[in-house]
ZAMARGU-4260 file (C-alpha; in steps of 0.2 Angstrom, whole numbers, plus 5000, padded with zeros to 4 digits):
<rodrens>
0) 5000/5000/5000 | 5007/5017/4995 | 5003/5032/5005 | 5006/5049/4996 | 5007/5064/5007
5) 5010/5082/5003 | 5025/5091/5009 | 5020/5107/5019 | 5035/5110/5030 | 5054/5109/5030
10) 5066/5097/5038 | 5068/5095/5057 | 5082/5104/5066 | 5098/5094/5064 | 5093/5084/5049
15) 5108/5079/5038 | 5099/5085/5023 | 5096/5102/5029 | 5112/5110/5023 | 5111/5103/5006
20) 5092/5108/5004 | 5096/5125/5011 | 5111/5128/4999 | 5100/5122/4984 | 5087/5135/4989
25) 5099/5149/4991 | 5108/5145/4975 | 5091/5146/4966 | 5086/5162/4974 | 5103/5171/4970
30) 5102/5164/4953 | 5085/5172/4950 | 5091/5188/4958 | 5105/5189/4945 | 5093/5185/4931
35) 5081/5199/4936 | 5093/5212/4941 | 5109/5220/4934 | 5119/5217/4950 | 5137/5212/4949
40) 5154/5221/4949 | 5168/5219/4935 | 5185/5213/4940 | 5195/5214/4924 | 5186/5202/4912
45) 5176/5193/4926 | 5160/5199/4933 | 5155/5193/4950 | 5137/5195/4956 | 5138/5188/4973
50) 5148/5178/4986 | 5140/5165/4996 | 5143/5154/5012 | 5128/5145/5019 | 5116/5160/5023
55) 5129/5173/5022 | 5129/5182/5006 | 5137/5197/4998 | 5129/5205/4984 | 5140/5216/4972
60) 5133/5231/4962 | 5141/5246/4954 | 5127/5258/4959 | 5116/5260/4974 | 5100/5259/4963
65) 5105/5243/4956 | 5109/5236/4973 | 5092/5241/4980 | 5084/5233/4966 | 5093/5217/4968
70) 5089/5217/4987 | 5070/5219/4982 | 5071/5204/4970 | 5080/5194/4983 | 5066/5197/4996
75) 5053/5193/4983 | 5061/5177/4977 | 5064/5171/4995 | 5046/5173/5002 | 5038/5158/4991
80) 5051/5147/4999 | 5047/5152/5017 | 5063/5162/5019 | 5065/5180/5024 | 5079/5193/5023
85) 5085/5198/5040 | 5086/5217/5037 | 5093/5220/5054 | 5109/5210/5050 | 5109/5217/5032
90) 5122/5230/5029 | 5127/5241/5015 | 5145/5246/5012 | 5150/5258/4998 | 5168/5259/4991
95) 5173/5276/4983 | 5161/5291/4982 | 5145/5281/4978 | 5136/5287/4994 | 5137/5303/5003
100) 5147/5301/5020 | 5132/5308/5029 | 5120/5294/5023 | 5118/5282/5038 | 5105/5271/5031
105) 5094/5268/5016 | 5076/5261/5014 | 5073/5244/5006 | 5056/5235/5005 | 5050/5247/5019
110) 5065/5243/5030 | 5080/5253/5035 | 5097/5245/5031 | 5112/5252/5039 | 5127/5259/5029
115) 5143/5255/5038 | 5161/5259/5036 | 5166/5241/5041 | 5158/5224/5044 | 5164/5207/5048
120) 5162/5193/5035 | 5167/5176/5038 | 5178/5181/5052 | 5188/5195/5042 | 5185/5214/5045
125) 5181/5223/5028 | 5184/5241/5028 | 5178/5254/5015 | 5196/5259/5012 | 5199/5242/5004
130) 5214/5241/5014 | 5219/5228/5027 | 5226/5238/5041 | 5211/5237/5052 | 5210/5218/5050
135) 5229/5216/5053 | 5227/5227/5069 | 5212/5216/5074 | 5222/5200/5071 | 5237/5206/5081
140) 5226/5211/5096 | 5218/5193/5096 | 5235/5185/5094 | 5242/5195/5109 | 5226/5189/5118
145) 5230/5171/5115 | 5249/5174/5120 | 5243/5182/5137 | 5231/5168/5140 | 5245/5155/5139
150) 5257/5165/5149 | 5256/5155/5165 | 5250/5139/5159 | 5262/5136/5145 | 5276/5149/5142
155) 5281/5150/5160 | 5279/5131/5163 | 5295/5123/5169 | 5289/5106/5164 | 5287/5109/5146
160) 5303/5110/5134 | 5305/5124/5122 | 5301/5113/5107 | 5284/5109/5114 | 5281/5128/5118
165) 5285/5132/5100 | 5273/5119/5094 | 5260/5127/5105 | 5264/5144/5097 | 5262/5137/5079
170) 5246/5128/5083 | 5237/5140/5094 | 5244/5158/5090 | 5249/5158/5072 | 5232/5152/5065
175) 5224/5167/5075 | 5236/5179/5068 | 5236/5173/5050 | 5218/5170/5048 | 5213/5176/5031
180) 5230/5183/5027 | 5230/5177/5009 | 5218/5192/5006 | 5229/5205/5014 | 5239/5218/5004
185) 5253/5222/5016 | 5263/5238/5017 | 5280/5240/5024 | 5273/5246/5040 | 5261/5231/5042
190) 5276/5219/5038 | 5286/5228/5051 | 5272/5226/5064 | 5270/5207/5060 | 5289/5205/5061
195) 5288/5214/5078 | 5275/5202/5084 | 5285/5187/5079 | 5301/5194/5087 | 5293/5198/5104
200) 5283/5182/5104 | 5298/5170/5100 | 5309/5179/5113 | 5295/5176/5126 | 5293/5157/5122
205) 5310/5149/5122 | 5318/5160/5135 | 5332/5169/5129 | 5334/5161/5112 | 5337/5173/5098
210) 5324/5178/5086 | 5333/5170/5071 | 5334/5153/5081 | 5316/5155/5086 | 5311/5157/5068
215) 5322/5141/5064 | 5313/5131/5077 | 5296/5136/5072 | 5301/5133/5053 | 5289/5148/5050
220) 5287/5166/5051 | 5272/5176/5057 | 5268/5182/5040 | 5274/5167/5029 | 5256/5163/5025
225) 5254/5180/5015 | 5255/5177/4997 | 5263/5193/4993 | 5278/5191/5004 | 5294/5191/4994
230) 5300/5174/4992 | 5318/5178/4995 | 5314/5186/5012 | 5303/5171/5016 | 5317/5159/5013
235) 5329/5170/5023 | 5318/5169/5038 | 5313/5151/5037 | 5329/5143/5032 | 5337/5131/5044
</rodrens>
């Protein structure tokens, strides 16, 4: 006996199908948005309309009117699937002189959307200057926080050898410092500050071991993960 029932609700919380089904819906909605609007920004010969990760989406547009139109389409296409745009969490960021600096919010679908100078996307701080100084400062602050939290338990522990402490540094501190570093465009000053962090940290870990020996022990440097670091300098700092 075959029983046919209609589907009137979604999957339960924690269902293994939930991520796949949600991603499928989001992909369809954003595809419809791209078809019905002129959203997108050109980078050379490539035009990108949006960036997506789960329910976090970034929509690109070259004018404010195009962006507002795309957001309205996004809202319209989401409703039939039982999804709604969280306007409180939605932010608008303008690069260049597209918006007057005095504009603090705009209206979309009868809702106010805040215009911000910076926002955090997937753990990285995005600033309207298109630079990475604020993100590097943020990463340095968090890395110093990790260093301080391990001060008594690890760095000053007499029962751990220097090699073990260096491994802890590589495993717990460097990932916090270098998160998202492949997207950074470093200036000489930012490189100097990253080097300074490495120097002070490595002096603090193995006792009175020199910075160069510390770099050799870690087999890495605080900014080795940055793509635009000169290879010659990287080899010099990480060579044994």
